[in-house]
Residue, then its C-alpha position, 0 to 999 in steps of 0.5 A: m453532504e454540504k461542504s465544510p468551510y475548510s473544504q470550501k477554502e481548499e477549493e478556493v486554493l485550487k482555483f488560485w493554483a489554476v488561475n495562476s498556473v502554479f503547477e506549471k510554474s513549479i516546473s518551468e521555474r526550476p532549471e532543466d539541468k537539475p531534474y528529479v525523475f520519478y516513475d508513476g505506476p499508471p492505474f486503469a481508468t476502468g473504475l473509480p479511484h479508491y483509498g489505495h489509489i488516493l494513498a499512492s497518489t499522495v505519496k507520489d505528490v509529497y516527494p515531488r513537491f518536496y524536491t521541487m522546493k529543494g530546487k529540482r525540476v520535477e516533471r509529472r506526466w500521468g499515465w494510463d494502464c490500458h491492456g490485459l485481463p482487467i479490460e478484457n474481463i470488462a468487455e466480456k461482461e458487457l458483451g455477454i462472453k464467457t469463453k475464449k471460443q466466443i471471443e473468436e466467434f465475435g471476432v478478435e478485431e471487434f473484441n479488441e476495438f471494444c476493449r479500446s473503447k472501454v479503456m478510458s471509461y472513468a478518466e474524467d472521474w479520476k481527474t476530478v478526484i486526483n485534482r481535489l486531492g491536491r496532487w499535481a500531475d499532467m493529466e492532459h498529456p498522458y501516455k497510454t500503454m496502448d499508444l503506438d509509441y509506447m508499444e513500439s518501445v515495448w518491442w524494442v525492450f523485447k528485442q534487447l532481451w532477444d539479442n542478449g539471449l534472454i528469450y526462449e520458448g519452453y515447455r513447463s508446468m505452469h498455473i493457468c486460468p481455465r476461464c481466461e485460458t491463459t498462463l500466468s506469471q509467478s507474480e500473478v499467481a502469488e497475488g491470488y491465494k485464498d484459504v479454501k476447503d478442497l476434497s482430499v482422497i486416498a486412492k487404492f492402486e492394485l499391484k499388477d503382480e500381487p492381486e489384493t495388494f494396494l499402494l495407497a496414494w494421497t492427493t488434494t486434486p482428485w481430478t488429476l487422478l485421470g492423468n495418473v501415470a506413476l506412483a513415486v516413493g522415496k527409495d530410502i523411506t521405510y514402508v509397511k505392508i499391512t495385511f488384514s486377516e479378517g473384517e471387510d478388508s480380510g485378505r487385503s494388504f495396504i502399503i504406506s510409509e511407516d511414519t504414516w501408519g498410526r495417523e488417522l489414515f485408518k480412521g473409521k476402520k476397526i483394527d485389531k492389531a492381533r488380526i493384522k500382519i505388518e511387514k517392513i519394506k524399503g522404498q527401493d524394493l518397491v521401485g519398478k513394481k507395476y500397478v493396474p491403472l486406476l481408470d480403465f480408459q487412461y491407457k487408451n487415451w495417452q498415446s493420442d495426447t503424446e502424438r499431439l504434443g510433438g517434440n521431445f514427447n513423440d517417442l514416449i512409449g507405454d512404460g507407465w503405471k509403475v513405481v518410481s523413486a523421487d527425491f521430493v517424496t516425504t512422509d510429512d503428510g499423506t501416505g509417503i506415496v505420491h501420485i504422479a500426473p506429469a501434465f499437472g505438476e511441476a515436480d511431476l513433469e520434471l520427474l518424467c523428463k529426468l526418468k526419460n533422460k537419465d534412466d531411459i524410463h518413458l512415462p506416458f503423458i496424459q493431459h486429459i483436459g484442455m486449457d479451458g479446464i474441460i475434460k476431453p472426449g474419451y474419458g467416459e462419464f467425466s468428459g465435458l466436465s470442468v475440473k474447477p467450475i467456479d460455481d461449484v469447485q468440488s463437483t467434479d472431484v465429488a464425481i470422481i470420488k463417487y466413481l472410485a467408491e463404486k469401483d472399490l478404489l477409494f480408501n478414504k476421503a476428507q475435507y482439506e483446508h489449504s491456500y489455493p491460487h485464484c486468478w487475480r482478475c476473474d477469481t477462478p481457481l487456477i490449475n497446474y498445466a503443462t504447456s509451452s510458453w515464451f520465457v525471459a531467462v531471469e535466472k541467467i541474470k539473477d545474481e546481477a539483479i541481486d547485486l544491483a538491488r543492494s544500492i536501492h534505498w527502501s522505505p520502510t527499510h525491512v522490505k529491502e531484505g524482506r519481501f522484495g529481497m526474498w522474492l528476488s532471491g527466489a526469482r525464476d524464469w518469467s513466463i511472458s506469453r499469454q493466450r489472449y487478445w488485448a495486449s502488446v504482442i510478442p514481436i516474433w514471426k515464424c516460418e511455417k516451413c523451416d521454423e526460421i524466426k524473425v524478431f522485430g524491435s521497431v515499426s520501421e523494421l516491420e514496415e520495411i520487410s512487409g511493405e505496409e504502413i503500420h499505425d497500430l501494433h495490436k494483435h488484430v492488426v499485425d497478425k494480418i501481416e505476413f511475408n516470405c522467409v529469406s531462408c526457404n521462401g515459406k510464409m512467415k506469420r506472427i506467433p499468436d501469443v501476446l505479452d504479459t501486461w507486466f511486460d508493458s509495466g516493466s517497460m514503462p521507463y523507456a516506453q513513456n519516453h518512446y525511447p530510443f526513438e525519441n528523447k534518447q539523450k534526455f532519457e539516458d541523462n535521467f536514468p535511473a529514476e530518483f523515486i518510485g512508490e506503490g503498494i506492498d503487493q508491487t514488490r512482486a510485480w511492478f518493482y520486480y519487473l522494472h528491476i529485472l528488465s533494467t538489469a537485463i538491458m541497462q545493467k543498472t537499477a531502474y530506480k534509486n529510492v522506493v516508498v512501499n505502502g501497506i493496504v487501506l482496509a475498512e474499519d472492520g479489517k475487511k477489504m473495502s467493498k462497494r457491495l458491503n458499503n463499509y467505507p466512506d466515499p472519498m469525495s464525501i471525506f473531502d467535503q467534510y474534512g478536506a484533502d489535507a486532513l486525509r493526506f496527513y492522516l495517511m502519511n502519518s499512519v502505519v500504512m506508510q510502514a507497509d502495514n495494513l491501515f484500518f481506515n477509521e473516520k474517528d482517527l481522521r477527525e482527530i487529525y483534522n482537529k489536532v493538526i488542520n484545525t489547530t493550525s488554522n487557529i494559530l493563523s486566526f490568532y495571528k490575524i487578530y494582531e497582524n495590523d498592530f505589528s509590521s516588522d519581520d525582524f526580531d532582536l535575537a539577543n533580547l528574546s524572551v525564553l519562551d520565544q527562544y524556545v519556539l524558535s529553537r523548536t522550529e529549527s530543530v523540527k525543520a532539520a528533522v523533517t528535512k532529514h526524514l523527507e530526504g529519507y522518504d519517511s513521512v511517518r517521522a516527518t509528520r510526527e515532528i510537524r504535529s509535535l511542533i504544531d502542539d508546541i506552538s498552539l498548546w504552549w507558546l500561544r497559550r503563554s503569549r496571549e496577554r503579551f500582545r495587548d500592548q505595543s511593547t518591545e517584547a510584544k513586537n519581538a514575539f509577533a515577529v517570531l510568530r511570523y517567522v514560525i508560521k512561514n516556516l511551518a507553511l514551508m514544512l507543511a507544503p509537500i504534505t498538506p498543500y492547501i493549508s500551507e498555502e493559506l498560511y503563506q498567503a497570510i504572511k508573505n511579503e510582496d517580493e516573494p513568490i506568488s505561492v508557497h509551492l514556488m518557494s525554496w525549502p527552508e534552510v536550518n538556522k543553527e544559530y536559533i537552536s538551543p538544546s538546553i532551552e528545549k530541555d528546560m522547556l520540556n522539563a517545565r512542560s512536564i512539571v505543568e502536566m504533573g501539576h495539572s494531574v495533582r489538580s485533577r486528583c484533588a478536584i481543584k479547577v485551573r481557575q482556582p489559584i493555589s499558593s505554592i509549588w515545589w519541584n526538583a528540576k534545575f533550569e540552565n536558562s532564564a530560571e526565573e522566567i521559566t518559573k513564572i511561566i510554570l506558575a502562570e500556567l498552573n495558576i500557582e502564586k509562588f515557588g515555595n519550600k515544601k516543608e512549609f506546606k500545610t496540605t501537600e500533594s506530590n507527583t513523581e515521573g522518572g527523576l522529576e518530582i513536584a509537591i503542591d500546597v493544596e490548602l485553600d483559604a478564603r483569600l485564594r477562594g476569592l481569587g478563584d471567584l475573580r477568575e471565574l468572573i473574568r472568564a465569564i466576561q471574556d466568553k461574552r466578549k467572544k460571543m459578541g465578536l469583540k477583538p481584544k483591543d475593543k473596549i466595552a462597558l460592564h454593567i454589573e449587579t452582585e449578591g454579596l459581592d460588592q466589596f469583592i468587585k470594588a477591591n478587584i475592579e482594576k484587575i477586571s477592567d485590565d483583563t477584559n479591556l473595559s471602558a467603564v463599570e456601571p451598575l446593572v439596571d435590569r437583570q433581564d437578558s443578563t448573564t448570571v455567574e455562580l461564585g463561591l462568595g455569591k452571584a453576579y449578573f452582568k451585561l456588556g454594552d455602551 
């Protein structure tokens, strides 16, 4: 696509900034003792930047530019995310690897080095897009989370947590990704929920001592039935035993909760209530009853699994397959009887531990799958199946349901739609899985974290108590260990003999104890480092797990500065950050982890102000997708509309109120036309007269009411924009600026054109006001639309001023110029004009057609006569009259404002309308010829039926169109024809 003229102008500004080192000067020229610190959540360079990145980058450019102009020194170091599953998944794809076992076979060192080679794949493309967006950031000296300095600070953070008693190893039921074979944190799980259809089943569990009596339990995860060890009931819930006297279930009894009897549980079964017997049973009376294991190989396998677990589970004995009570059992859905599989459910595992510790009931622990989601040997025809194969997630559930049906253990089945978590990176369905993990004890510091969070300012404000506050109040201990490869590692070494633990917080500590020189802290390097235990002389090896990548991200404030090994004083003097900004999803991720780690090790908030944006979606509301080709390429948008239009569009949209934005090129085009192009037109008007007037000074006491108004509006808007940007509210700030641009262009400039055709005092004053307004508009626009603000500034800057608008100070509000009463008067005047135009439109009377009289009920406090003239001129009405004398009256009322117009048109008025039409046609021709208002030219004209009309108005025509002479038209060829009410006119312009 060919670049638009405005896009080309922006690229010229980019060159101007680069040649003159404006970005660098914007930092160096601000005092070091006035810092403004903001943290930039780093992106991955493994793909091209999309609109989400562009949105976040615009936010991260607006406020640093603003505070630079407020006199702050804003250093803006870029960073790159380098670790974790996003990189590993790319490596796996390119290497053809599908399982963790294949990574081990390939070699961890080779795999990690391949990951390292992929980290910066699109770095240069990022530089191009970010630079073209107009964002200022030091991308030539970035920090990278895979650098030794960064990783060492991550170790320091971990050691602080350890020393504060906030790190522990635990065994819990957590979500794992069977493809990635690793645990996930609470926030990672929250990112990947999708609405899916699963198979639900009601299985029949036969009571051991009551043949043909079945407990009915419901589950939406049939594959977990292989791990069933108990059934839970509510001891205070009422159950019913339904016995059939005839039909296919004759002689059989089924036990369910009373509340669920009568639902669609027995759908498809013909039930004659006269042929069934119903007995009520208290849940407490069911507790302790034994039942036959659903699958005959369950009992055979649980003991070996128990022995494998070790620790607290070694002493489990065969106390399973019985009914137990549990507080979490309800009758809201299902049957009121819950199938218990402790290896695959958090509540189930907690129940197992509670029964063991409090009631001395030792349930079996059957974990029939590995971390890969594959069913282990010993489970008959199901062994080797994946419980959630990504290509057919229901296939194993279907096989189990068929098995139950064949064994007459299936009571019912159905499709069940629910929200289910998927891996946030590879999209594999997650499974609940009991396993060991290292945790940060978040719940120990939760109250302090909540208390500290009260001081943080959020934009929009509802996020503070809403999405972030609710997530924080529900915070749980953080699983930080991952069973992966390319990441920062957990710096724990453990003795093979006595389990002694050594935690490292720096490279030098490890070098000293190992005697090795260390240049890399990745798994494939440090896992080779072993040393003797000081307690028993056994061999100490690093535990195999790596850290959750969010631990990297949460450590960013310290690690980007290599704190505390370098920049110690500088960091401590500038912590916490003044500002951070990211998308709404980061309330549960980066914002959260920054706050938790800062609470734990600094006892402070990590940041003072947060800007939270929503998500940019395609126009159809779908996620933007290259495959669907449902959004325009960002670089093509820059080429067509320029970066300023996109920046203003985003900062002015609902996405800055944490709502979703459906990206609409039509709306973007409107911003370009109404904001960027209109601002350019204001500048174009200025340039027409810039050589005719030179002074910056105006006489405030002798300004016209129109000029007083635009001055007052400029200062009022300036005050509002300052307030809104200080409150991190770009929507209100841009709304104010857009309103001012409209006021300047559609009101002040429209009513000022004729004033600049002479060198009168009023014209000189008005032009000085225009210079002042443009300069202040440039300064207000600078943080949001940096390109056009530079163009405005370069047009009006004085020689003694800074070379760039972005080296200027934010403008102070001149309260002397503000007049609320003038603004109110002019608002009323504009309302009268709008209502008058509405009457014209209703009566089909063109604006160029003069009207005799108008009346309104508004009272003006300032320069009523002057304001009246403005209204009459804008509406092309001759006088303010008495509506009682009007011949044909049309009225309009809005709120308390009322107007009336005499719309009777006599011959005189129609003639004046023709005059306006002719003058307009001549002016249009002048414009097409490229003539400036001061350029004189001759008019050659011939009329049909208009000779007297032309003679009578020749002076008016000459004055309005700046004619040097009026001559008869000799030849109509190539002339312009004007159709008028009284006849026709043919004219040419020339010598």
